[in-house]
N, C-alpha and C positions, 0 to 999 in steps of 0.2 A: 580516444583523445589524439588530436593531431599535434605533432611537435613542429614548432616553427623553426626554420633555419636561423642561425645567428645573424643579427643585423650587421651588414657591412658598413664600415665607416666610409663616409663620403671621401672621394679623392680630392686632393688639393692640387690646383694648378701651380706651376712654378711661380707665377707672379703673385698668387695668393699667399703662398708660403713665404716668399721674400718680403711681401708687405707686412705679414704678421711678425716676422722676425725683426723687421725694421722698427715697427711700433714698440715691440717689447724691449728692444735695446735702447732706443732713443729716449724712452721715458725716464730712465735713471741717468741718462747722459753718456751712455756707452756708444762709441762710434768706431766699430771694427772696420778694418780695410775690406774684408771679404765676407759679407754676411751670408752668402749662399753656402759657404763651407764651414760655418761656425759649429754645426753639429758634428762634423767629422773630427775637427780638432778637439772638441769637448769630449767626444767618446774615447779618443785615443789617450787624452790626458787622464780621464777617469780610470781607464784600464791601467795606466801607469801608477796611479795612486794606490790601487789595490794589488799592485805587484803582479799583474797579469803577464803572461809570457808574451814577449814582443812579437814572436812569430805568429802567435794566435791573433794578436791585435792587428798585425799587418794583413793576415788572411781575412779577418772580419771586414776590414775596410777595403780590401782588394788594392792595397798600396804596395809600391816597391819601396826599397830601403830609402832612396833619396826623397821620395814624397813624404813618407811617414816621419823620418828624422828631420827633414828640413822644414816641413810645413806644419806638422801636427804635434810632434813631441817637442814642445818648446821648453819643457821643464828640465831640471837637473836629473841625472840618472839616479833615481831613488835607491835602487839596490846598492850602488856604489857608496852613496852618502850614508846609508844605514850601516853598511859594513865598516866604513871608516869611523863611524861614531860608536862602534862596538856592539851593535845590535845584529841579531840574525837577519840575513838578507831577506828571507821570505816571511818574516814575522810581521803581523799587522798591529801588534800590541807593543807599545812603548810606554814605559813608566819611569819617571824620575821622582823619587820620593821627595826631593827638595822642592819640586815644583808645587807641592801641596801647601807649602809655607808662603804666605803672602808677606812681603816686606812692608814696613810701614809706608803709608802714602807720602808722609812728609819726607821720608828718605828717598823715595822714587822721584819726587819733585826736584831733588837736588841734581839729578842727572838729566840732561837735556831740558833745563828749566823753561826755555822759550816754547816748548811744545805745548804746555798747558795754555799759554796765551793763544797759540794758533788753534788749539782745540776749541776754546771758547769763541774765538772769532768765527770759525767755520760753523759752529752751532748757532750763533746769532744770525749769520747770513741765511742759514736754512730756515729759521723761524720767521724771518722778515718777509711778509707776503708781497711787499713792494720792491723787493730786491730783484733786479734783473740780472745781476751778476752772481748766479748760483755757483757754489763751490763744486768742483768736479768730484767725481767718484774717486779718482786717483788721489786728489788732495786729502780727502777724508781717510782713505785707506792708508796713505803714507803716515798721517798723524797717528792712526791706530797702531801701525807697526812700530813706530818709535816709542809709543807709550808701553807697548808690550815688550819691546827690546830692553828698555831700562829696567823693567821688573825682572825679566829673565837674567839680565846681566848681574843684578844684585843676588838673585837666587843662586846662579851658577858660580859667582865669585867665591863663595865660601869654600867650595870644593877645589876650584881652580887655584886659589891662593895656597892651599895645602900642597898641590902638585907643583906649582911654579911660584914659589914665594918671592923670587927676585924680579919678577916682571915690573917694569916701571909704572904700569897703570895702578898698582896697589898703593902708590904714593899719593894718589888723588885724595883730597880731603874727605870725600864721601866714605872711604874705607876706614877712616879713623874717627868718624862721627859716632857719638854715643848711641844713636839709634841703630847704626850698623853693628856696632859691637854687641848690642843686646840681641839683635837679629841673628848674628853669627853664632851665639851660644845656643 
């Protein structure tokens, strides 16, 4: 029996790679400044997400400090942020028991109430086949972040209120609403 050698993947020319990346990114409306280096930045950021050693990441990409820190690591220093939040620096597991409790939707809608209207407007634009003015990826992402932020704020407020009961934000009507008081219990 003759064993065949493994099939080699075809090589891509630089222009073919660039064209493929361009099609992939332009489809959802993403327009990065430097398409040729998008994988470099992506791999460096992914390494940061999983708490990889920066020296190893730098070595993998053959980058010096200036290149890696200035061009590819555009995120916050996760280890520092985790440490300041009270988590072990190298842990990849984070659990907030209060995050499992969903506040009532009616209560969430009282914080940043206009965001629901924007959410509906963007959804309508996406579904309209004659619409030439498609919403951007950034607009959709921003709306999603605000909707998540209001839910998180309500979840975290119960504990934060115990730690800092005199903060002026607790005077907001949301925190004396009957729905909030029920959620707080």
